[in-house]
C-alpha positions in Angstrom: 39.2 -16.0 1.2 40.0 -12.5 2.5 39.6 -11.2 -1.0 36.2 -12.9 -1.5 34.9 -11.6 1.9 36.2 -8.1 1.1 34.6 -8.2 -2.3 31.2 -9.3 -0.9 31.5 -6.5 1.7 32.3 -4.0 -1.0 29.4 -5.1 -3.1 26.9 -4.7 -0.3 28.5 -1.4 0.7 28.0 -0.1 -2.9 24.4 -1.4 -2.8 23.8 0.4 0.5 25.4 3.6 -0.8 23.3 3.4 -4.0 20.1 2.9 -2.0 21.1 5.8 0.4 21.7 8.1 -2.5 18.1 7.8 -3.8 15.6 10.5 -2.7 13.2 9.2 -0.1 9.4 9.4 -0.5 7.4 8.8 2.7 4.0 7.3 2.3 1.2 7.1 4.9 -1.1 4.1 5.0 -3.9 3.3 7.5 -6.2 0.5 8.6 -9.2 1.6 6.6 -10.5 -1.3 4.4 -11.1 -1.7 1.5 -8.7 1.2 0.9 -5.8 -0.2 2.9 -6.1 -3.7 4.3 -3.7 -4.8 7.1 -4.1 -8.5 7.8 -6.8 -11.1 7.1 -7.9 -12.7 3.8 -7.3 -9.7 1.7 -4.1 -8.5 3.3 -2.4 -5.8 1.2 -5.1 -6.2 -1.4 -6.9 -2.9 -0.6 -7.6 -0.5 -3.4 -5.0 2.0 -2.2 -2.5 -0.8 -1.4 -2.5 -1.7 -5.1 -2.5 1.9 -6.2 0.5 2.6 -4.0 2.3 -0.6 -5.1 1.9 0.3 -8.7 3.2 3.9 -8.2 6.2 2.6 -6.4 6.9 0.0 -9.1 6.8 2.7 -11.7 9.1 5.0 -9.7 12.1 2.7 -9.2 14.6 5.5 -8.8 13.0 6.6 -5.6 13.3 5.0 -2.2 9.8 4.4 -0.7 8.9 4.1 2.9 5.4 3.1 4.0 4.3 4.3 7.5 1.3 2.9 9.2 -0.5 5.7 10.8 -4.0 6.5 12.2 -6.1 8.7 9.9 -6.1 11.6 12.4 -2.3 11.5 12.5 -2.1 11.5 8.7 -4.3 14.6 8.5 -2.3 16.3 11.2 1.0 15.5 9.5 -0.2 16.9 6.2 -1.5 20.0 7.9 2.0 20.4 9.5 3.6 20.2 6.0 5.6 17.1 7.0 7.4 15.2 4.2 4.5 12.8 3.6 2.2 11.7 0.9 -1.1 9.7 1.1 -2.2 7.7 -1.9 -6.0 7.7 -1.1 -7.5 11.2 -1.1 -10.4 12.9 -2.8 -9.1 14.9 -5.8 -9.2 18.7 -5.7 -8.5 20.9 -8.7 -6.7 23.4 -6.4 -4.4 22.8 -3.4 -5.8 23.1 0.0 -4.2 23.9 3.3 -3.8 20.2 3.9 -2.4 19.0 0.6 -1.6 19.3 -3.1 -3.1 16.7 -5.4 -2.1 14.5 -8.3 -4.3 14.2 -11.4 -7.1 11.7 -10.8 -6.1 8.1 -10.3 -9.6 6.5 -10.4 -13.2 7.3 -9.8 -15.7 6.3 -7.1 -19.5 6.2 -7.3 -20.6 9.1 -5.0 -20.7 8.8 -1.3 -24.1 8.2 0.2 -25.9 7.2 3.4 -25.4 3.7 4.7 -28.0 2.5 7.1 -30.4 -0.4 7.9 -33.0 -1.3 5.2 -36.0 -0.5 7.4 -34.6 2.9 8.4 -33.6 3.6 4.8 -37.2 3.3 3.7 -38.3 5.7 6.5 -35.6 8.2 5.6 -36.4 8.3 1.9 -40.1 8.8 2.7 -39.3 11.7 5.1 -36.3 13.3 3.2 -36.8 12.4 -0.4 -35.3 10.2 -3.1 -32.5 10.7 -3.6 -32.2 11.5 0.1 -31.6 15.2 0.9 -28.7 15.0 3.4 -29.1 18.6 4.5 -32.6 17.9 5.7 -31.6 14.7 7.4 -28.8 16.5 9.3 -31.0 19.3 10.3 -33.6 16.9 11.8 -31.2 15.8 14.5 -33.3 12.8 15.3 -31.1 10.1 13.9 -27.6 9.3 15.2 -24.8 9.8 12.7 -21.4 8.1 13.0 -18.3 9.5 11.3 -14.8 8.0 11.0 -12.1 10.0 12.8 -9.9 11.9 10.4 -11.9 11.2 7.4 -12.8 14.1 5.1 -15.8 14.0 2.7 -14.9 16.4 -0.1 -17.8 18.6 -1.3 -20.1 17.6 1.6 -17.5 18.4 4.3 -19.0 21.9 5.0 -22.3 20.2 5.7 -20.7 17.8 8.2 -18.3 20.2 10.0 -20.9 21.7 12.4 -21.8 18.1 13.5 -18.3 16.9 14.1 -18.2 18.0 17.8 -21.5 16.5 18.7 -21.7 13.4 16.5 -20.0 10.1 17.3 -16.5 9.9 15.9 -15.1 6.5 15.5 -11.3 6.2 16.0 -9.1 3.1 15.9 -8.5 0.4 13.4 -11.0 -0.3 10.6 -13.0 2.8 11.4 -15.4 2.7 8.4 -16.2 -1.0 8.8 -16.5 -0.6 12.6 -19.2 2.0 12.0 -21.2 -0.4 9.8 -21.1 -2.9 12.7 -22.4 -0.2 15.0 -25.3 0.5 12.6 -26.1 -3.2 12.4 -26.2 -3.4 16.2 -28.3 -0.2 16.5 -25.8 1.9 18.4 -25.9 4.5 15.6 -28.4 5.0 12.7 -26.3 5.8 9.7 -22.9 6.9 8.3 -21.7 8.4 5.1 -19.4 6.4 2.8 -18.8 4.8 -0.5 -20.8 1.7 -1.5 -17.5 -0.3 -1.7 -17.4 -0.3 2.1 -20.5 -2.6 1.9 -18.7 -4.7 -0.8 -15.8 -5.3 1.6 -18.1 -6.3 4.5 -20.1 -8.6 2.2 -16.8 -10.3 1.2 -15.4 -10.6 4.6 -18.3 -10.8 7.1 -21.6 -11.3 5.2 -23.6 -11.9 8.3 -22.6 -8.4 9.6 -23.5 -6.8 6.3 -27.0 -8.4 6.2 -29.7 -5.7 6.1 -27.4 -2.8 5.4 -28.0 -0.7 2.3 -26.5 2.3 0.5 -28.8 5.2 -0.2 -27.8 7.9 -2.7 -27.9 11.5 -1.5 -29.1 14.5 -3.5 -26.0 16.6 -2.7 -23.7 14.2 -4.6 -24.6 12.8 -8.0 -21.3 12.9 -10.0 -18.5 10.4 -9.6 -15.7 11.3 -7.1 -12.1 11.3 -8.3 -9.5 9.7 -6.1 -6.0 11.2 -6.1 -2.6 11.1 -4.4 -2.1 13.9 -1.9 1.2 15.3 -0.6 1.8 18.0 2.0 1.3 21.5 0.6 5.0 22.4 0.5 7.7 22.8 -2.0 8.7 19.2 -1.3 5.1 18.0 -1.8 4.7 19.9 -5.0 7.8 18.2 -6.4 6.5 14.8 -5.4 3.2 15.4 -7.1 4.9 16.5 -10.3 6.9 13.2 -10.3 3.9 11.1 -9.4 1.8 12.6 -12.2 4.4 11.3 -14.8 3.5 7.7 -14.0 -0.2 7.9 -13.4 -1.1 6.8 -17.0 1.0 3.7 -16.4 -0.6 3.1 -13.1 -4.1 3.3 -14.5 -3.2 0.7 -17.1 -1.5 -1.6 -14.6 -3.3 -5.0 -14.6 -2.8 -5.5 -10.9 -4.4 -2.1 -10.1 -7.2 -2.8 -12.6 -7.9 -6.1 -10.9 -8.2 -4.4 -7.5 -10.7 -1.9 -8.9 -12.7 -4.7 -10.3 -12.6 -6.6 -7.0 -13.9 -3.8 -4.9 -16.3 -2.2 -7.5 -17.8 -5.7 -8.3 -16.6 -5.4 -11.9 -18.3 -2.0 -12.4 -15.2 0.1 -12.7 -15.5 3.7 -13.8 -12.8 4.7 -16.2 -14.1 8.3 -16.5 -16.7 10.4 -14.7 -19.1 10.2 -17.7 -19.4 6.4 -17.3 -21.6 6.6 -14.2 -24.6 7.9 -16.1 -24.1 5.2 -18.7 -23.9 2.5 -16.1 -27.0 3.8 -14.2 -29.0 3.7 -17.4 -28.0 0.1 -18.3 
């Protein structure tokens, strides 16, 4: 019996030593559906949940640790060059102060204005079709809501002057909470992907009623998603490793199903597909 117990202890000790010898990759996740979903009907079925799961599956020789963090804390950690990666960033061809980026993992239809239908009609009459965001922001008549910690890629320079004066929504489910505030009339519009509305329609259709997505003139091309890691030697090493498995991740059936779920079956496999789909 002593031998059996000792053998079991030895086996578990060897397992623990083996796990401990693996390099650790820390991942940040947040409560921003449908990118990351924590709880509810679609628990762990967010777009970036599935992306992260697939990456981890295809990197079995790495120990992975998922850390639930507010978006503002994620941004701060990356700026501080902590040993952290985030699976759901906008792709950049060159590193930024905040992060280094993987090759594109998937593509989004461009971000646009989300608002109430009646107001959308008024905004397009006043600011054009597609809506010219620059003119809308300059008007300073309509109340904009932004999610704390979110960054908006190419249109970020347009938004930066407004960040101190406009409502910033913190806390859980920030993007969806903003849609509910639009619905209730507390704010007039936000900027986001159309898949935010898809999520609300699937989970709370009454709250999504009357909300619409309006394309903006400043963004017409698809937006590439990517993994981002802190801009450090450590982060660059992780991105090199992650890049080796991205083709496998893109072909992963589970990840493909997640894209189809949140893009309502209209998945973009490349930037050029957007124009084709718009013409169909």
